[in-house]
N, C-alpha and C positions, 0 to 999 in steps of 0.2 A: 483107564478111561475106555468107555465103550466105543467100539468101532462103529462108525456111522456110514455104512456102505450106501445108504439111500442117497447120500449127497451127490453121487455121480450121475443121477438121473436127470437133474434139471440144471444145466449149465448154460448160461447166456454167453455167447461167443464175443459179444462186444464189451464185456466187463472183465476186470482183473480179480481173481479169487485168491483169498488167503485165509488162513486159520489163525485165530487168537485164542490161546488157552491159558486160563489163570484159575488155579484151584478146581472147583467143580464146573466152572464156566468154560465151555468149549464151543466157540462160535466160528461158523464159516461166514465170511463177509465178502461181498462183491461190490466194487465201486469202479469208476473209470480208471483210477490209478491206485496203486498200493498205499493205503493209509493205515497200515497196521500199527505203526508207532503211536499215532493219535488214539486209535482204538484201544490199544493196550493200556495207555495211561487212563483213559476214560473208564474202562471196565475196572481197573484197579481201584480207582477212586469210588466207584459205585459199590464195589465189594467191601471196601473199608468202611464206608458209611453204614452199610447194612450190618456188617459184623459188629461194629461199634454199638449200633442200636440194640442188637440181640444181646450183647453183653449186659446192657442196662435193663432190657426187658426180655428175659429168656423165654417167657411164655409165647412171645411172638413167633418163635420158630416152631413151636409144638402145636399151636392152636389149629383145630380143624373147623373152627367157627369164625365168622367175620369179626374183624377188630377195627376199632377206630384208633387214631393216633393224634398226639399233640400237633398243633400248627407249626411248631418249630422243628418237627421231625425232618430227617433227610428226605430229599425229593423221591428217592426210590421207595422209601418206607411209605410215604403218603400215597404214591401211585399204587402200591400193592394193597394198602388198606382200602382205598377207594374201589379197586377192582373186586376185592374180597366181599365188600358190602353189597355191591351190585349183583354178584354171582353166587352169594350164599355159601362161600367156602372160606377156609383159612387163608391168611395173607400169603403164605409161602407157595400157594397154588399159582401165584402170579409172578414169582421171582424171575423165571427165565424170560417170560414175555416182557416184564418191566425193564430188564437189562437191554433187551433188543429194542424196545421202544425208545428208551432214553438215549441209547447209542445212535439210533436212527435220527433222532431230533438233533443230536450234536453234529452228526455228519452232514445234515441237510444245510448247514451253514457253509459247506465247502463244495458240495456236489449235489446234482439233482437225480442221480441214478444210484440207488442203494438197495442191496438185498442182504438181509441179516438173518441167518438161521441159527437157532440156539436150541438144539435138541428137539426139533419139531415145532419150535415157536418162532415164527417169522415176522419181521417187520420189513415192508417193502415200500419204497418210494421210487416211482418211475414215471417218466414222461411218455412212455411207449407201451404198447401191448406186450404182455409177457404171460407165462404160464407158471403155475405152482403145482407141484406133485403131491399126491396123498399116497403114502405107503402104508398098507394095511397087512403086510406079511402074508401068511397062509390064508387069512380070511378073505383076501381079495388080491391074489398074487400078481395079476396083470397091472395093478395100480391104476390111478386116475390122475387126470390133470384138469385144473380149473383155470379159466381165463382171468387175467388181471388187466384191467384197462388203465392206461396212463392217466393220472390225475394229480392234483397238487397235494392232497392229503395222503398220509401213509395207509397202507393196508396192514392190518394185524391179522395174520392167518396162523392159527395155532392148533395143534393136534395132540390129543390125549388118547391113551390106550390102556385097557385093562388086561391085555394079553401080551404086550410087547414093551420093552424099554424098562427104565428104572422108576418112572413116575408112579406115585401112590394112587390107587384107584379102588373104590368100593365096587365097581362094576366089572363087566366082562366084555365090553365093546372091543372090537379089533381096532377101530379108529373113530374118533370124533373130531371133526375139524370145524372150527368156529371162525367166522369172518366179522371183523368190526374195524373201526378206525384206530383202535388201540390194541397193541399186542398184549399188554398187561391184562386188559379186559378179556380178550379172546382166550388167553391162557387160562385164566380163572374160570371162565364160562365153559371151556372144554373139559376141565376137571369136573365141574358141577354136572354137566350133561352126561359125561361118561359114568359118573357115580349112579345115575338113574337107569342104567341099562344092564339087565341080567341076560336077556336073549333078544332075538329079532322081534319078538312081539312088543317090545318096549320102544321100538324106533319112533313110531308116530308120536306117542306122548312125550318122549324125550325131545324131539324136534320142537314141539309146541312150547315146552318149558324153556328151551334154549332161546327161542325167538321172543319169549316174553321178557327177557332181560333187557333193560334199557341200554341201547347202543349196539345191540347185535344186529348184523345185516344179513347174515347167512349161516347155514349149518349143514353139515354132511355127516351122516352116521353110517358106519359099516359094522354089522354084527350078525353072527350066525349065517354068514354067506349072503345076507341081504343088504341092500343099500337104500337109504332114504335121504332126501335133501329138501331144504326149504329156504326161502328168501333169495337173496342176490347171489345165486350160484349158477355158473355157466360152465358146463363140462366141454372139453375140447379133445 
């Protein structure tokens, strides 16, 4: 499992942090109290639903193009398919964000302060102002923080990179961060946007493409030592 040292940079002192790891899923979760047992059961069920669907539809895992799915598909599959269609990518581009989103929706029945980080794909529900960090490695070593205002709906804040991590990308951006109300959509849109970046000259057009996706509220791109942002983004 890849060591995720960036996790130490954004710690909320009023929350309890814990990790839940199952297979490829490695989540850092913060809530008012330790809810790791519930989280582990929920993530296990999500993974079993997804793995079972892939056994029946193996192309689902390999497709780089959007896919639709039957109405009786598991919830995680339907969420991934919906995000893939909006963002013009394959459904697996939304898997980490979908797990974060579904887990956040589950935990919202028990607590109103939730931070879920799943390999750079975050779902955050909070009643107070917080910050989220963007780590871009050597492309922007000092890092960035963006403001998160407390509100009733979740924040989906997801980052894709063509130069770091294990995520598949056709592009070479150091970091693409997308903000929406859905972590699944943000995850898929971050992949789509990162695929459109070869160098810093592509930042402006890639931002415009990202913001044209229905449901996207903000975008940040770091590439070639340059930074661009559009939409509802406030740096702190």
